[in-house]
N, C-alpha and C positions, 0 to 999 in steps of 0.2 A: 892187286894186279892191275896194271894199266891196260884196260881192254881196248881203248882207242889205239894205243901203240901196237898192240898185238893185231888188231884188225888191219892196220896199214901194211903190216908185213905179209898178210895173206892176199893182198890185192894184186891183181894182174892188170897192168895198164894195157888197154886194147883200144882199137877203133873199129867197132862192129855195129852193124845195123840191128835194130830191134823194133818191136812194136809194144807200145804201152796202151793197155786197154783200161779206160776209165768209164764212169757212168755216162759220160758225154759221148763216148765212141772210141775208136782206135786212132792212135797217133804214131807217126814215124818217130824214131828216136835213134840216137847214136850212143853206144855204150862207151864211156871214157875209161872206166875201170870196173873190175868185176871180182867178186870174192864169193865164197860159199854163202856168206850171210847178207850180201847186198851188192848194189851197183850204183855208180854215178852215171847219170844219163843226161844228155841234152835232148830236148823234145821239141817237136814242131809247135806245140803250144805249152805255155808255162803250166807246171803241175802245182797243185795246192798242197801245202804241208798238212800232215795228219789225215790224209785221204787214203783209202785203199785203192790199189790198182792191180792189174795183172801184167806181169812182165813176160814177154814172149820173145824168144830167140830160137828160130828153127823149131825143133820139136820140144824145146824146153818151155814150160809154162810155170810161173811161180807167182803166188799171191804175195803182195808186198804192201808196205805202208810207206808213204812219202814222208821220210824222216825230216827233211829240210828241202827248201826250194828257194831259188833266186831267179833273176831274169834269164840267166844263161844255162843253168842246169839244176838237177835235183838229185838228192840221195835217197835211194830205195833201201829199205830193210826188209828182207824176205822173212815171211812168217815161219817157214821151214828152210833150213840150210839146203843149198843145192849139193848134190853129190859131186865130189871133185871131178869125176870123170865126165860130168855133163859140160864143164866149161874148161877143162884143162887144155884141150887141143883146139879150141875155137880159133878160127882164122878170119882175118878181115875180109869183108865183102864190099 
């Protein structure tokens, strides 16, 4: 099974505010896409790959690993999938 292809089908393209909490502190971020298993975010400071972070959007908190990162954005992989109801009806802020 092609998991990367399946993952893309589950993604919801959004433009939402979030907070990324790292060992260095809290950073404002914009969510570019979101799925139950992860998110693509652009952050006020570059995130390092293979680091653990906390993703926060409203009342949602999720432990995640930075799967990849570049100058513009980063891919987060949640350690536990989000419940679909947690992000299904998210609106831009």
